C-alpha positions, 0 to 999 in steps of 0.5 A: 734765402735766395728772396732774401738776399735779391729784397736787400739789395733792392733795398740797399740799390733804392738807398744809393739810389734815392742817397745819390738823388738828394746828393745832385740836387745843390743849393741855394747861392746868393750874391748882392751886386754891388758892382752893378748899383746903383750911384748914390742920389740925395733924397732928403736934406735939411740942416742938419742931415741927408740922406742917400738912397742906392739900390742894389741887385741880386740873384740865386744863381743856383740850384734851388731856392732858399731864404734871405733870412737877415740883411743889413748894413753896417758901414763904417766909419770910426771917428778916429777917420772922420769924426764930422757926422753920424751915420744911420745906413738901413736897408730894405726889399724895394717890393716891400720898402719898411721904415722901420729898419727890419727885413722880412724874410724873403725866399727867394727861387733858383736863377731868380732875385731882387734889388734891396734900396740901402739908404744912408744918411748923415748927421753933423754934429757941428749941425751944418751939414752941407760944411760936415760932408765938404771934408766926406773920406771913402765908407765902407758899407758892408751887406751882409745876409744869414741865407737858410736853404737846403745846406746848413744855414751860412752868412755872408757879404758884400762889400761897396764903398761909399764915395766922396767924389759921389755923395758930393756929385748927389749933392750938388744934383740935388740941389741942382733940382730943388733950385729948379 
């Protein structure tokens, strides 16, 4: 009988030890560092469209690796605020640049990261993109991302603002570069 009691204590001790080990493993903790993004630059322009892009770093500063399952932008430009353009925004991992708008799941080890390229395309409703963007307003863009790791999956977002001033500077710099 004494043997069974000792064996039971050993088993309970092992279960508690394993549970404590698993509980202390931690989890992934992702952050898109929007305040360290590059300035938007003009990457293409036609009579009726202008395309801008920026690079945004991200990091997993957690204690475990995790997977970025879905990452997508959500631009916020209601027609009541500004109705001269239609907006299309996309993002892609900078290491695996895709043009189809699809985010391929990406495993990120602890204390590592990477960066994404956010592309915003404006199409003028009037047919003249320069005239349409002359009165552009600041446009918030949310970077929405789903994380799957040790704990329950979660969705989070980080917000950046594409300012009208930044758009005007990028347009001017792009036109100066084209004139050279």
